[in-house]
C-alpha positions in Angstrom: -43.4 36.8 44.6 -43.9 35.1 41.0 -42.4 37.6 39.5 -39.2 37.5 42.0 -39.0 33.6 41.2 -39.2 34.4 37.4 -36.1 36.4 37.9 -34.1 34.1 39.7 -34.8 31.2 37.2 -33.9 33.4 34.3 -30.8 34.6 36.3 -29.6 31.0 36.9 -30.3 30.1 33.7 -28.1 33.0 32.0 -25.3 32.3 35.0 -25.4 28.3 33.9 -24.9 29.0 30.0 -22.1 31.4 31.0 -20.5 28.9 33.3 -20.7 26.2 30.4 -19.1 28.6 27.6 -16.4 29.1 30.0 -15.7 25.5 30.6 -15.9 24.9 26.7 -13.1 27.8 26.2 -11.2 26.2 28.7 -11.4 22.7 27.3 -10.6 24.0 23.8 -7.2 23.0 22.1 -5.2 26.0 21.2 -4.9 26.7 17.8 -1.2 26.7 16.2 0.3 29.8 16.0 1.6 31.4 13.1 3.7 34.4 12.4 1.3 37.4 11.4 3.0 38.5 8.0 2.1 40.5 5.1 3.0 39.2 1.5 2.6 40.1 -2.3 1.4 37.8 -4.6 4.3 38.3 -7.6 3.1 36.7 -10.9 6.6 36.0 -13.2 3.7 34.6 -15.9 0.2 35.5 -16.7 -1.2 32.1 -17.7 -4.8 33.2 -18.0 -4.3 36.7 -19.6 -6.2 38.5 -17.0 -4.5 39.6 -14.1 -1.0 40.6 -15.9 2.7 40.1 -14.0 4.5 41.9 -11.4 2.5 42.2 -8.0 -1.1 41.3 -8.9 -2.5 40.7 -4.7 -1.7 41.8 -1.5 -2.1 39.7 1.3 -1.7 39.1 5.3 -1.3 35.9 6.9 -3.1 35.9 10.4 -1.9 34.1 13.4 -4.7 31.3 12.9 -3.0 30.6 9.4 -5.8 32.1 7.3 -5.0 34.5 4.9 -6.3 37.3 3.2 -5.4 38.1 -0.4 -6.8 41.7 -2.0 -6.5 42.0 -5.8 -4.8 45.4 -7.1 -5.6 44.4 -10.8 -8.1 46.0 -12.8 -10.4 43.5 -11.4 -10.6 44.4 -7.8 -11.8 41.6 -5.2 -10.7 40.3 -1.6 -10.8 36.8 -0.8 -10.0 34.5 2.2 -8.2 31.0 2.2 -7.8 28.6 5.1 -3.7 28.6 4.8 -1.3 30.0 2.5 -0.8 26.3 1.1 -4.3 26.6 0.1 -3.9 30.2 -1.4 -0.9 28.9 -3.3 -2.4 25.8 -4.5 -5.2 28.0 -6.1 -2.9 30.9 -7.6 0.3 29.4 -8.0 -0.1 28.4 -11.3 3.1 25.8 -11.3 5.4 28.0 -9.7 4.3 31.3 -12.3 3.0 33.2 -9.6 4.8 33.2 -5.9 4.6 34.8 -2.3 6.7 37.6 -1.7 6.9 37.9 1.8 7.2 41.3 3.2 7.7 41.6 7.1 6.0 40.4 10.5 3.2 42.2 11.6 3.4 43.2 15.6 
């Protein structure tokens, strides 16, 4: 009998957590929707002398606004940014590097 009561209490606790998480999701504010699209980071002038000019990175903007950038230069790496504005503020070099939008992603 103890085992049955214990199992019922555990099941009840799990059910309560599930209901609570559903209510949190239902009350959550939706995030702004951005178009999912791909882009190139095009560098017209290499200020640092490290990455060169032309297409230096490839990226994608997700529907949340977050962006992932993959460098295609000699020093390859991947970075995540909260927004395209943040990415441009870091890598734009006062207009010497620009975003070249390619297409929306279905």
